[in-house]
C-alpha positions in Angstrom: -206.5 123.7 40.8 -202.8 124.7 40.5 -201.7 121.4 41.9 -203.9 119.5 39.4 -202.6 121.6 36.5 -199.0 121.0 37.5 -199.7 117.3 37.9 -201.2 117.1 34.4 -198.3 119.0 32.8 -195.8 116.8 34.6 -197.4 113.6 33.4 -197.7 114.9 29.8 -193.9 115.7 29.8 -193.1 112.2 31.0 -195.1 110.7 28.1 -193.6 113.0 25.6 -190.0 112.3 26.6 -190.4 108.5 27.1 -189.7 106.7 23.8 -190.3 103.2 23.0 -187.0 101.5 22.3 -187.4 100.5 18.7 -183.9 99.0 18.5 -185.0 96.1 20.8 -186.1 93.0 19.0 -185.2 90.1 16.7 -183.2 90.5 13.5 -182.6 87.9 10.8 -180.8 87.4 7.4 -180.9 84.3 5.3 -178.7 84.0 2.2 -179.0 81.2 -0.2 -181.7 78.5 -0.5 -182.1 74.8 0.5 -180.8 73.6 -2.9 -177.6 75.7 -2.6 -175.4 76.9 0.3 -177.3 78.6 3.1 -176.0 81.3 5.5 -178.4 82.3 8.3 -177.9 85.0 10.9 -180.3 85.5 13.8 -179.7 88.2 16.4 -181.8 89.2 19.4 -181.3 92.6 21.2 -183.0 92.4 24.6 -184.4 95.2 26.6 -182.0 94.6 29.4 -179.0 95.5 27.2 -177.9 91.9 26.3 -177.7 90.3 22.9 -177.5 86.8 21.4 -176.4 85.9 17.9 -176.7 82.5 16.2 -174.9 82.0 12.9 -175.7 78.9 10.9 -174.2 77.8 7.6 -174.9 74.7 5.5 -172.2 74.5 2.7 -173.0 71.5 0.6 -169.3 70.7 -0.2 -167.9 72.1 3.0 -166.0 70.3 5.7 -168.0 70.2 8.0 -171.0 70.9 5.9 -173.1 72.4 8.7 -171.7 75.0 11.2 -173.4 76.6 14.1 -171.7 79.5 15.9 -173.0 81.6 18.8 -172.2 84.9 20.4 -173.6 86.9 23.3 -172.8 90.0 25.3 -174.0 93.5 26.0 -175.0 96.3 23.8 -175.6 100.1 24.0 -177.1 102.5 21.6 -176.2 106.1 21.0 -177.2 108.2 18.0 -178.4 105.1 16.1 -175.0 103.4 16.5 -175.1 100.1 18.4 -171.9 99.2 20.2 -171.5 95.5 21.1 -169.3 94.3 24.0 -168.2 90.9 25.3 -166.8 90.1 28.6 -164.3 87.3 28.0 -164.9 85.8 31.5 -168.7 85.8 31.4 -169.8 85.8 27.7 -167.3 83.5 26.0 -167.4 79.7 26.7 -167.4 76.5 24.7 -170.8 77.3 23.0 -170.5 81.1 22.7 -167.2 81.5 20.8 -167.9 84.7 18.8 -166.3 87.7 20.4 -168.2 90.9 19.4 -166.0 93.3 21.3 -165.2 96.4 19.3 -168.2 95.8 17.0 -170.4 98.6 15.8 -173.6 98.5 13.9 -175.9 101.2 12.5 -179.6 101.2 13.2 -181.5 102.1 10.1 -185.2 103.0 10.2 -187.5 105.1 8.0 -187.4 108.7 9.2 -190.6 110.0 10.7 -190.2 113.1 8.5 -190.2 111.0 5.3 -193.8 111.2 4.1 -193.2 109.3 0.9 -194.6 105.8 0.1 -191.2 104.1 -0.2 -190.6 101.2 2.1 -187.5 101.2 4.2 -187.1 98.0 6.3 -185.9 98.4 9.8 -182.4 96.8 10.1 -179.0 97.0 11.6 -175.9 97.1 9.4 -172.5 96.0 10.9 -170.0 98.8 10.3 -167.0 97.5 12.3 -166.2 94.0 13.7 -163.2 91.9 14.5 -165.2 89.0 13.0 -164.3 89.7 9.4 -167.4 88.1 7.8 -169.7 90.3 9.9 -168.6 93.6 8.3 -171.3 94.9 6.0 -173.9 92.3 7.0 -177.5 93.8 7.3 -179.9 92.0 9.6 -183.6 92.9 9.1 -186.0 93.2 12.0 -188.6 90.4 12.1 
């Protein structure tokens, strides 16, 4: 009986302390419309600690009008701050030119203690980045 009780307590502790990783997933932001200039950001944070980002812009009077840029690397999360890292040897090549080293983003989600009806979309907001146009960008979870 004692062994069964100990076993049940042990299993319940594992389920209490195991959290589903809510940071993992796809994030997206689209600015503009098809009639005007379009800026589109798509980011995927994978369970294995890797990320991919695709930036697309279609500026009607730009040279060149359509631009695709890609980035990849590794990420970690601590206290709702996501740190992004790129290994110049492995992650940067002809296609993946965006270097996200020294980039930090804040993970924003509605607090479980917030019992109001207001809607807070799950998102990440870039706080620091050596890529100047990424600072302040908020990507929403899809």
